[in-house]
N, C-alpha and C positions, 0 to 999 in steps of 0.2 A: 660728560663732555660739556664744556661751557665756552662760549665764544663771547669775547668782549669787543664791542664795537667802539671805534674811536669817534663816530658821529652817527646820529640817528638816520635810519633809512627813510627817505621821503618818497612820495609817489612819482617824482620825476626820475626817469631812467632807473627805475627800481632794480631791474635785472643787472645793470652795470654795477650798482652799489652792492648788491648781494654778491656778485662775482668778486668784487674787490675784498669784501669781508672774508669770503671763503678762501680766496687766493692767499690773503695775508695769513689766515689761520694755518694753511698748509705750509707756507714758506717759513713761518716762525716755529713750526712744530706743535702748535696748539692742536691741530688735527694731524695725528701721526700717520705714518704709512700704514695702509691697511684699514684705516678707520672707515666705517660705513657712512655713506652720504645719503641718509634717509630724508626724503623730500619733506615729509610732514614735520619731522623733528627739527630740521633746519629752518623751515618756515616759521615754526613756533619760536625758535631761538632768536631769529632776526626780526620777527614781527611783521611778516608779509604773508601774502597768499602763496600757494604752491607754484603758480605759474612762473614767477620770476626766479624761483629757486631751481625749477626744472631747466630753465634757460641757462642759468649760471652753471649748473652741473654739466650741461652739454658743452659749454665753453671750456670748462675745466678739462673735459675729455679731449677736446680739440687741442688744448695746450699741453696735453699729455701729463697733466697733474692728477688726473683721475682716470680710472679704467672701469669698464663694466664687466661684471662677472655674471655668467648665466645663472638665473634663478635666485640671485642675491642682490643684483642692482649695482649701482656705482660705489666705488671705494676709492680712497686716496691711493694714488699709484705707489707701488713698491717696486724698486729696481733690484734686480739680482746683482751680485758682485760683478759678474761678467758684463751685464748691461752697462753698469756704471763705468767700468774700465773702458768699454767701447766708446761711451760718450766722451770720456777724457781723451781717448786716442783721436777722435774726430775733432774735438776742440783744439787739440794741439796742432793738427794739420791746418785747420782754418785760421786759428788765431795767429800762428806764426806767419802765415801768408798775409793776413790783414796787417799785422805789425810791420812786416817788411815793405809792403806797398804804402802804408800810411806814413811811416817815419819821415820820408823826405818832404812830405806835403803838410806837416803840422805847422800851423802859423804860430808866431810869437804870442798872439792873443790867446790861442788855444793852450799854449804851453803855460802861460800864467794861470789860466783857469785850472789846468791839470795840477799845477803846483799848489793852488789854493785847495783843491779837492783832497790832495795828499795831506795837507796840514789839518783839514777838518776831519779826515779819516783817522789820523793819529790821535786827535782829541777825542773822537768817538770811542776809539779803542781804550784810551786811558779812563774813560768814564763808563766803560762796560756796555756801550750801546752797539751791540754786535750788528743788528740789522742796518743801522745807519752806516756803520763802517763798511759793510759789504756793499751797500748802495754806492758809497763814495768810491770804493775800489773799482766798481763797474763803470762809474762815471769817468774815471781816469782812462780806463781801457777803451771805453766807447769813443772818446774823443780821438784817440789814436787810430782806432779801426775805421771810424768814419772818414778820416783823412785819406783812406785808400780809394775813396770815390766809388766804392762798390756797395750800394745799399742792400743788395741781396745777400752778400757775404755777411754784412753786419746783422741783418735780420735773422739769419740762421744761427749765428753765434749767440745772439740775445735769447733765442728760443732754447738753446742748449744751456745757457746760464739759468734760465727759469727752471728747467728740469733738474738741474743740479742743486738749486738753492737750498732745499731742505737739508741736504747732506753738507753743504757749505756752512750752514748755520750750526749744525752739530759739531763740525770740525773746528770752527772758529770759537765756539763756546768752550770746547775742551782745551784748545790752545790757550785761551784766556785764563782758564783755571790753572793751567800749568806754567803760566808766565812765559809762554812761548811766543815771542814776537816775530818769528821768521815769516809768518803770514803777511806781515805788513812792511817788510823791508824791500821787496821788489819794486813797489810802486815809485818811491822816491828815486831809486836807482834808474828806473825807466825814464822818468822825467829828466834826470840829469843827463842821461845818454842822448835824449832828444835835444836838450840845450846844446850839447857838444856836437850835434850833427853826426853821431856815431850810429848809423843804421845797423851795422853788424852787432853792436852791443845791444841794441833794442831787440833784435831778433833773438839773440842768445838769452837775454833776461826773460823774454816771453816764454821761450821753450823751457828754460830751467824752472821757472815758476810753476808751469803746468806739470812738469815732471815731478816736482816736489809735492804738488797737490795730489798727484796720483799715488805717490809713495805713501803719503799720510793716509789716503783712503785704503790702500792695500793693507797697511798695518792695522787700521781700525777693523777692517773686515775679518782679518785673521784672528782678532781677539774676541770676536762675537761668538 
């Protein structure tokens, strides 16, 4: 197991930086589901003492990216098929609600920003930058959902995104390998519906996109 850091860890806010390194490793699949999070091994890899690593692992557990197994310690969280489907069911309920509430309140400035994010996302997909593409996809949705005026709703949705991210990375990577662009078509359609002031279309696109994501997940789990 090897972790590549994008920048060296410094003494300032070390636990925060270690958390970012480990979180990124989990979300990109460098640390796979079920991988043990051994404190001393991780401390040696990132070049710190054990204390900030312990704190980072604790935060990973709070974020539900890691779980603690009796007599074994912390490991990267593994979701069962049923758990993942339940997450997507809840995402659908919350995100459709957020989209419906947010659509009438999105400003023209926000729309232009969402349009720009869509263009950057398509460029990232074309260049094979999956993580960047997923980040930009979430930027588009976040702008819409924040317009709902309900920060608690948005916070819960973002937490669910975080839990799903390792599986989204796998799905997006497989889609790219198969030249399947259906992952990246709902976002421009969503922005266009917002420009048109069509709240019903915004709600439908959001629901259909999540239903499609759930179908892809089910198919993938069936083949495992």
